[in-house]
C-alpha positions as CSV (number, residue, x, y, z in Angstrom):
1,M,0.0,0.0,0.0
2,T,1.4,3.4,-1.0
3,T,0.7,6.3,1.3
4,Y,1.6,10.0,1.2
5,R,1.4,12.3,4.2
6,V,-0.5,15.6,3.7
7,G,0.3,17.9,6.6
8,P,0.8,21.6,7.4
9,S,3.6,22.1,4.9
10,P,4.1,19.0,2.8
11,P,5.7,18.8,-0.6
12,Y,2.6,18.9,-2.7
13,F,2.4,17.7,-6.3
14,S,-0.6,18.8,-8.3
15,S,-1.3,20.0,-11.8
16,S,-4.1,22.2,-10.4
17,P,-3.2,25.4,-8.5
18,L,-4.7,25.7,-5.1
19,A,-6.9,28.8,-4.5
20,S,-5.6,29.5,-1.0
21,G,-2.1,28.0,-0.9
22,A,-1.3,24.8,0.9
23,P,-3.9,22.0,1.2
24,T,-5.8,21.8,4.5
25,Q,-7.4,18.9,6.2
26,A,-10.8,18.7,4.5
27,G,-14.0,17.7,6.3
28,G,-12.2,16.1,9.2
29,R,-10.4,13.6,6.9
30,N,-7.3,11.9,8.1
31,N,-4.2,13.8,7.0
32,V,-2.7,10.7,5.3
33,C,-3.5,10.2,1.7
34,V,-3.6,6.5,1.0
35,I,-3.1,6.3,-2.8
36,D,-4.8,2.9,-3.2
37,D,-7.9,4.2,-1.3
38,E,-8.2,7.4,-3.4
39,L,-7.9,5.8,-6.9
40,T,-11.1,4.6,-8.6
41,P,-11.1,1.3,-10.5
42,Q,-10.9,3.4,-13.7
43,D,-7.9,5.3,-12.3
44,T,-6.1,2.0,-11.5
45,A,-6.8,0.7,-15.1
46,L,-5.4,3.9,-16.6
47,V,-2.3,3.8,-14.5
48,A,-1.8,0.2,-15.3
49,A,-2.1,0.9,-19.0
50,A,0.2,3.9,-18.8
51,E,2.9,2.5,-16.6
52,G,2.3,-1.1,-15.7
53,G,0.5,-0.7,-12.4
54,V,0.1,1.4,-9.2
55,N,2.9,-0.5,-7.3
56,L,6.1,-0.5,-9.4
57,P,9.0,-2.8,-9.0
58,N,11.8,-2.1,-6.6
59,G,9.6,0.0,-4.3
60,K,9.4,2.9,-6.8
61,I,6.5,5.3,-6.4
62,N,4.2,5.6,-9.4
63,V,4.0,9.3,-9.7
64,L,1.0,9.3,-12.0
65,A,-0.9,7.3,-9.5
66,M,0.2,9.7,-6.7
67,E,-0.8,12.7,-8.8
68,I,-4.3,11.4,-9.4
69,A,-4.7,10.3,-5.8
70,L,-3.6,13.6,-4.4
71,D,-5.8,15.6,-6.7
72,R,-8.7,13.4,-5.7
73,Y,-7.8,13.7,-2.0
74,T,-7.7,17.5,-2.2
75,G,-10.8,17.8,-4.3
76,H,-9.0,19.0,-7.4
77,L,-10.1,16.0,-9.4
78,Q,-13.7,14.8,-9.3
79,G,-15.3,12.4,-11.7
80,S,-13.3,10.6,-14.4
81,V,-9.8,11.3,-15.5
82,T,-10.1,13.0,-18.9
83,A,-7.7,13.7,-21.7
84,S,-7.8,17.4,-20.6
85,Y,-6.7,16.4,-17.1
86,I,-3.7,14.4,-18.5
87,E,-2.8,17.2,-20.9
88,N,-2.8,19.7,-17.9
89,V,-0.5,17.4,-16.0
90,A,1.8,17.2,-19.1
91,N,1.7,21.0,-19.5
92,S,2.6,21.4,-15.8
93,E,5.5,19.1,-16.2
94,K,6.8,21.1,-19.2
95,R,6.2,24.4,-17.6
96,D,8.0,23.4,-14.4
97,N,10.7,21.7,-16.4
98,T,10.3,18.5,-14.5
99,D,10.1,14.9,-15.6
100,A,8.5,13.4,-12.5
101,I,6.0,11.8,-14.8
102,P,7.7,11.0,-18.1
103,Q,6.0,12.3,-21.3
104,S,6.0,8.8,-22.6
105,V,3.8,7.7,-19.6
106,L,1.4,10.6,-20.2
107,S,1.2,9.8,-23.9
108,K,0.3,6.2,-23.0
109,A,-2.4,7.5,-20.6
110,L,-3.8,9.7,-23.4
111,Q,-3.8,6.7,-25.8
112,Y,-5.6,4.6,-23.2
113,L,-8.2,7.3,-22.7
114,A,-8.7,7.7,-26.4
115,G,-9.3,3.9,-26.7
116,Q,-11.9,4.1,-24.0
117,T,-13.8,6.9,-25.7
118,G,-13.3,5.7,-29.2
119,T,-11.4,8.9,-30.3
120,A,-7.8,9.2,-31.5
121,P,-5.3,11.1,-29.4
122,G,-5.6,14.7,-30.3
123,G,-9.4,14.6,-30.2
124,S,-10.3,13.4,-33.7
125,D,-12.7,10.5,-34.3
126,G,-11.1,7.7,-36.4
């Protein structure tokens, strides 16, 4: 089980800006984000298609899974993960000049979502 502590001043990874700064404990929830508990079955399938699974070999943290779980935990992501959400994550990675989630993984996530909706990556139908 993968966990991530959300506390008074944690390192916070999100593609969505927070309106008021650091995340706060919402609705009396525990201040520990358990990634496996936050991901929906659809999220888990997406992560598996993009990177092989939530729990990676050698104890590595799946950053895509962590991103989605933290955004769900903090309320920045509600409903299904969409191509727009993944594109925002990719744009954030480019803007911040980071490679925490490799572009190849994000491309696979977009391809998976396109297959689920029947549209080609880039938004065109067949």
